[in-house]
N, C-alpha and C positions, 0 to 999 in steps of 0.2 A: 381126748374128745370121745364122747359116747356116740358111736356110729348107729346105734339103735334109734337115734332121733330121726334118721332118714325115713324110718317107717311111717312117720307122720305125713310124709310127702307122697302118699300113695298115688294121687292123681298126676303129680308131676313126674314121678318115676314111670308111670304107665305111658305118658306121652313121650318120654325119652326112649322107652322101649320101642314104641311105634316108630319113632324117628330112626332108631338104629336098624330096625327091620326093613324100613323103606330104603334107607341108605344101602344096606347090604343087597337088597333086591336090585336096586338101580345099578350097583357097581358090578355084581358078579353074575347075575342071571343073563342067559344068552339073549341076543337081539330079537330072536323070534318070539320071546315071551315078554318083551318090554312093554307091549301094549296093555298087559295086565297089571302094570304098576298102579295106575289110578284106582282101579277096582280093589286092588290089594290094600292100598292106603285107606280107602273108604270103609272097607270091611273091618280093618283093625281099629279104626277110630270109632266105628259103630259098636264094636265089642267093649271098648273102653267106656263109651258113653252109657251102654246098658249096665255095665258093672258099677259105674258111679251112681246111677239112679237106684239100682238095687240096694246099694249100701245105705242110701238115704231112706228108702222105704222100709228096710229091715231094721233101721236104727243103729247100724254098725258104724255110721259116721258120727263120731263124738268130738267134743272139744278137746283139742290137743295143742300144746305149745312146744316149740322146739328151738334150739339154738339160742338159749338164754332169752327167750321172748321175742326173737326177731321174726319168727314164723308162727302162724296160727292157722289151724283148720277147725271147722265146725260144720254142722249140718247146713247152715245157710251158705257158707262158702262152698261146700261141696255141691249144693244145688245150683248156684250161679255158674260154677264151672261146668256142670252138666248141661245147663241151658246153652252155654257157649259151644259145647261139644255138639249139640243138636244142629246148630247153625253150621259148624264146620263139616259135619257129615253131609248136609245138603249141598254145601259149596263143592265138596269133593265129588259128589255124584254129578252135579251140573257141569263140572269142569272136564269130565271124562272125554267127551268128543273134542273139545278145544285142545286139551293137552295131548291127545293122540293125533292131532292134525299135523300136516306136513311142516308147518313153521315152528312147531314146538318139539319135534322129535329129539333134538339134541339138548333141550333144556327142560324136558318133562320132569326128570327127577329133582332138579333144582327147585321147581315150583312147590312140590310137596314137602321137600325138606325145609325150605325157608318158611313155609306156612306153619309147619309143626314147631319150628323154633320160635316163631312169633307167638304161637299159642302157649308155649312153655313160659315165655316172658310175661304174658298176660296173667297166667296162673300165679306167678310170683308177685305181680302187682296186687292181686286180690288178697293174697295171704300175708303180705308183708306187714309187719308191725314195727319196722325200723326203716328209716329212710334210705339207708345204704342198700338194703335188699330191694326196696321199692324202686330205686334208680336202676339197679341191675335189671329188674324186670321191665321197667319202662324202656330202657335202651335195647334190651333183647327183643322187645315187641316192635320197636320203631325202626331200627336200622335195617333188618331184613326186608321190611316192607318196601323200602326204597328200591332194593334189588328186584322185588316182585313187580313193582310198578314198571320197571325198565325191561321186563322180560321180552317184550315184543321188539326185537332189535331192528326190525324192518320198518318201523314207524317212527317218524320224527317226534310226533306228539307224545309217544311213550317216553322217549329220552327227556323231553322238556318237562313232563310231569314228574319224572323221578328227580330231576334237579330241583324243581320247586319244592317237592316233598322233603328232600333231605335238608335243604337249606332252612326251610321253616321248622323242621324237627330239631335241627341243631340250635336255632335261635330260641325256640320254646324251651328246650332243655336248659339252656344257659339262664333264661329268665327264672325257670323253676328252681334251679340250684342257687341262684342269687337269693331267692326268697328263703330257701333252706338255710343259707348262711346267716341270714338275719334271725331266723328261728333258733338256730344253734347258739348264736351270740346272746340271745335273750334267756335261753333255758339251760344251755350247757349239755344238751342231750339230743339224740336223734331217735330215741324210742318214743313211739306214739303216746303211750300211757304217761311216761315221765313228762313229756311236753304238755300234755293235757293238764296235769296237776300244777305244773310250774306256771302255766298261763292263767290259771284261775284267779280272777280278781285283778289281773294285770291288763292295762290298756294304755298304749302310747302310739305315737306316729310310726315308729319303726315296725311295730307289730301289725298295724293296719297295712303298711306297704308290703310286709312279708306275706300276709294272707292274700293280698292282691296278686303278688307275683306267683304264689303257689296255684291260685285259681287260673291265672293266665297260662301257666305251663301245662296243666291238665286240660284246660279249655281248648288247647290246640288239638288234642286227641279226640275231643268231643265235637269239634267244629262249632264251638259256640261263637257267636258274633261278639267282638270283632276279630276273633282268631280263626275265621273261617275262609280266608281269601284263597287258600291253597285248594280248597275242596273241589270246586267245579272243574278246574283245569286238570287236577289229578284224576278225578273220576272219569273225565272224558278221555284222557290220554292213556290210562292204564288198560290192560286187557279186562274184558268184562268180568271174568271170574275173579280177578284180583279186586276189581271195583266192588263187587258184591261182598267179598270178604271184608274189605275196608269199611263198608257202609254199615255192617251189622255186628260182626264179631269184635272188631277193634273198638267200635263205639260202645258196645255192651260191656266189655271189660273195663273200659275207661270210666263209664258211668258208675259202676259199682265201686271201683277203686276211689273215685271222687267222693262217693258217699262215705266210705270208710275213713278217708283222710279228714274230711270236714267234721265228721262226728267224733272220731277217736283222738284227733289232734287238736282241732279248734272248736270242739263242741261247747266249751265254756264261754266262747266269744260269739255264739250264734246270734243272739238278738242285738249285740252291740256292733258287730262288724260285718260278718259275711252274709247274714240274711239279706241285708239291703243291697249288697253287691250282687247277689244272685237275683233279686227282684229285677234289677236293671238288665242283667244279662239274659234272663229268661224272656222278658218282653222284647228286647232287641232281637234275640235269636229267632223266636217264633215269627215275629212280624217281618223282619228282613228276609228270612227264608221263604216265607209265603209270597211276598211281593216280587222277589226275584224269580221264583219258580214260575209265575204266570208268564214271564217273558221268554222262557226257554223253549226252543224247538228241538234241540238235541235231547234224546231220551235220557242219556246218561247224565247230562248237566241238569236236566229236569229233576231226576231223582237225587242228584247231589244237593240241590237247594231244598228238596223235600226232606232229605235226611237232616239238614241243618235245622229246619223247623221242628222235626221230630225230636231232635236233641233237646230243644227247649221244653217240650212236653215231658221228656224223661227227667229233666232237672226238677220238675215239680215234685217228684218223689224224694229228692234230696231236701228241698226247701220245706217239705212237710215236717221233717225232723221227728218222725215217729215210726213205730213198727209197721203201721198200716202203709205209710209212704214207702218204706223199704220193700214190703211185699208187693205193692203196686208197681214199683220200679222194676222188680224182677219179672213180674207178669207182663209188663209193658215190653220189656226187652224180648221175652219169649214170643209174644205176638208179633212184634216188629220183625223178628227174624223170619217168621213164616211169610208175612206180608211182603216185605221188601225183597226177599229171595224169590218169591213168586214172580214179582215184576221183573227182576233181573234174569230169572229163568226164561221168561218170554223174550226179553231183549236179546239174551245170549243165543237162543235158538234161532231167532230171525237174523241176527248178525252172522252167525256161523253159516246159515244157508244162503243169505242174499247180500250181506254186507250193509244192510240198511239200518240206520240208527236214528233217523229223523222222525219226529212226531208226524210230519206231513206224509211220510211214507206209510203210516198206519191207517190212512183213510181207506175205508171199505175193507179192512182186514177181516171182518166177520164173514164176508162173502167168500173169501178164499181159504181162510184158516179159522174156522169157528171155535175150535177147542182152545187155541192159543188166545183168541179174543176173550172167551169166557174166563180163562185163568187170569188174564190181565185185568179184566173188569172186577173180579173178586178181589184182586190185590189192591186196586185203586179204591174200592169201596171200604176195604178194611183199613187202609192207610188214612182215609178220610174220616173214619169213625162212624160209618153208617150201620145201624142195626139191621139184622141180628148177627153181623159178622164180628170176628174176634176183636177188631180194632175199636169197635164201639165200647166193649166192656173194658178194654185196657185203658181207654181215656176216662171212662166212668170211674174206674177204681183209682186212677191216679189223681183225678179231681177230688174224689171223696177223701183220699188220704191227705191231700193238701188242705182242704177245707176243715178237716178234723183238727188241724192245728189251732184254729179258733180266732186268729187275729183279723182285724178289719182289713189290713193290707193284703192278706192272703185272699180274701174275698174279691178284692179289686183285681188282683193278679189272675185269679181263675176266670173272672168275667172277661178280661182281655184275652185270655187263652181261648175261651169259648167263642168270642167274636172272630178270632183268627181261624178257628175251626171252620167257620162258615166260608172264609176266604179260601181255605185249602180245599173245601168241597168244590169250589168253582174250577180250580185248575186240575184237580184229579178227574173231574167229569169231562174236561176238554179231551182227555185221552179216550174216554168211553165214547164221547160224541164222534170223534174221528173214526173209531173202529166200527160203530154200529149205525150211526145216523148219516154220515157223510155219503153223498151220492156221487162223489168224484170217481174217476176210473181207478181201479185197484192198482197199486204200484207193486205190492209184494205178491208174487204168484203163489199158488197152492203148493205146499211141500210137506213132506213127512219128517218130523224131527226124530232124532236118534232115540234109542231106548232109554239111555241114561237121562237125556233131557226130559223125556216124558215121565220117567220115574221121579225125578226131582220135582216136577210140577205137580204130580199127584200127591206127593208128600206135603208140599207147601199148601196146596188147596185143602187137603184134609186137615191141616193145622188151622187154617183160617176158619173153616166151617166147624171143626171139632171144638176149638177153644171158645167159640162163640156160643156153643150149646152146653158143653160140660163145664160146670163152674168149680168142681172140686180142686182144680189146679190152683186157683187163687186161694182157696181156703187152706190148702196144704202149705202154700208159701207163707200165708199169714201166720199159721201156727209155728212154722219154723222161725219166722222173723221175730215173733213174740218171745221165743225162747233163746234168741241169739244174745251173745255177750255184748254185741254192739248196742242192743236195746238199753243197756244201763246208762249209756252216754246220752241217749234221748231223754231218759227220765231225769238224769242228773242235770 
């Protein structure tokens, strides 16, 4: 075996180095310095993120294949990993106060170690070009999340959420691997490229079932309807820092992995099989997510159904089946990271200070905590797609990428998505109305959030405003996507 192949896995190795350093810090540093572990993990991850983006900007991230084609890296793969790292850094910063709290003293290190293991698994999912490596990444990303959901041992809801998550994860993995067994039986290979060419011109009932099973398995990670039933309960029961990580990082990695699998494995079956499956899933996901979000009063359940709806919009980048759609998907994930983490940052700050998580408790919040109210308002406006904030441009680009496909069906799909955007505007503005317009007596008193919570909110607000003004991010992503090896499967 040529061990120099591991040099292709620069980003994976960097995350493993961070994991080892965090583990050593947690194990051997004296108790008096343990409170510095969260900041230590955040700084190391920030360094890895900066190094990854520098390699993309300087052109040192090139197309490389390792382990007989099982692993691939390229500028577009490095970019999506860098985008995920941005979200991880923000989550780590926002979690500092919570992880240093009295209830987390004994489990502080486990949170960061498990988080880094899941991130490593997501990296493998994104770079995998063989289903064996993909499954290793999928399970490495899924199983530690169950332990993270159950970190709050003093709350019954946390235990219940962990059980629901692990059972659903096991079931979805079984469905996914059942689909893979059909694919292997039809093609005799687990390499993405070999399967692609073996399936060209082939169409039968078993193949349709196989594609449906594969979509179902990955649909669980994305919370696509009808594979979303775990989402609200897990988001509500998990600690807020874990919920924010689940809502953006896990979803972003799964979305890009979904795009890669559908393009590089089943791309030749696009118009015959999975295009129509995704039409139904996208309409259901956006509509059901929006309708159920209107009914929620718990803020974490509210954002759970919001994230389900957002997953439907993200899938428009996949259904576009072109380089513009891939670039729009990456840009949407980046904007979604800033917008959703801004909302969770406010929820986490209020929960840490007062324990309040109900939307009714946010009435009159502007009178007691104006800065938190403004940050939440900007997050809601961006998630709703109101100009000139970043969320408007992310929706605009993803709709443009989808319409560029050119079929009549895609125009109908985008029209339905636009109508649902109006529905989402209603329930996002319910939060803004409660904070700014409600004349009820304030439930949440005035308080000062911690430095780490304020820093996390400043970063997310800067992202919401900056990405809405500076457009070169999308242009850069479009150039990278156009040069990607995945693009040949779109053209073909």
